N, C-alpha and C positions, 0 to 999 in steps of 0.2 A: 661581214664576209660570211658568217655562219648561215644566214638565210639562203645564200646562193648554194652553199654546200647541201643544205637540206633539200632544196629544189632539185639539185642534181641527183641526190639519192632517191628522191621520190620518183623522178623520171626513170632512173635505173630500174627500180622495182616494177614500174608499170609497163616497161617495154618488153614485149613478148620475146624479142631476141635474147635478152638477158635472162628471162625466166626459163629458157631452154638450155642454158648453160649448166654444166656440172658445178655444184656449189661445194666449197670446202671451208670448214671452220679453220681459223689460223693454225691451231695446234695440229690438226690433221694434215694441212698443207705443208707444215714444217716437217712432220714425220714422214711424209710421202712426196717430198719435193720432186724426186726423179719421175714419179708417176704423173704428177701435176704437169711437169714440163712436157713429157711425152704426149699426154692427152692434148695439151695446148697445140703441139705440133701436128698431131694426127686428126683430132676431132674438133678443134676450135677453142676459142677462149674459155678460160676457167675462172670462175668467180670465187674470190676469197672473202669470207665474212669475219667480222669480229662482233661478238655479242649479237649475232643474227643480222647485223647491218653490213651491206656491201662496202668493202674498203679498197679492194684491188682486183684488177682483172689481169690474168697472165695470158699473154698473146704471143704466138709464134713470131720470131723476128721477121720473117718474110711478110706476114700479114701486117705487122706494125709498120714496116717500110712502105707498104701500099697505102696504109692509112695516112702516113706522113707526107707522101708525095702529092703535091697539089694537082688537082685535075685540070686546072687552067691557070694561066698567068693572070696577074691583076689587069693587064691590058685587055685580055680576052673577056674577063668578067665584066669590066666596065663598058666594053664595046657594045654589049647588048642594050645599053641604055642610050646609045647614040640616037639622036632625033626624038627622044622621049620627052624633051622639054625640061629635063633636069639640069640644074645649074650647080656645079660643084666648084667651090671656092676654097683656096688654101688660106688657113688662118695665118696671119703674119705677126701675132703677138709672140712675146718671148716665152721660152719654155719655163715651166715652174721650177722652183728650187727644190731639191730633194736632199735630205740628209742621208749620207752614205755611211 
């Protein structure tokens, strides 16, 4: 699981969108949380770092809601492939056992 996290952080640092964000070390973000929240609402996402590494992005609730809302239904997504010769089959094997 750690390699996926490292890839994500590398992607985060190399994306120009994130490099344009205001960056806050954790301690500064804690001390100025009200300002971090207000800037997230008015100016966009705020990046919080720990030891210089990105760990959290503070995003306004309205923007988060937009990000979480699917742009299309699964049916709309898969309808693009109709007639493309793709054959999707459902696996019928039993689900794997998981310790809870």
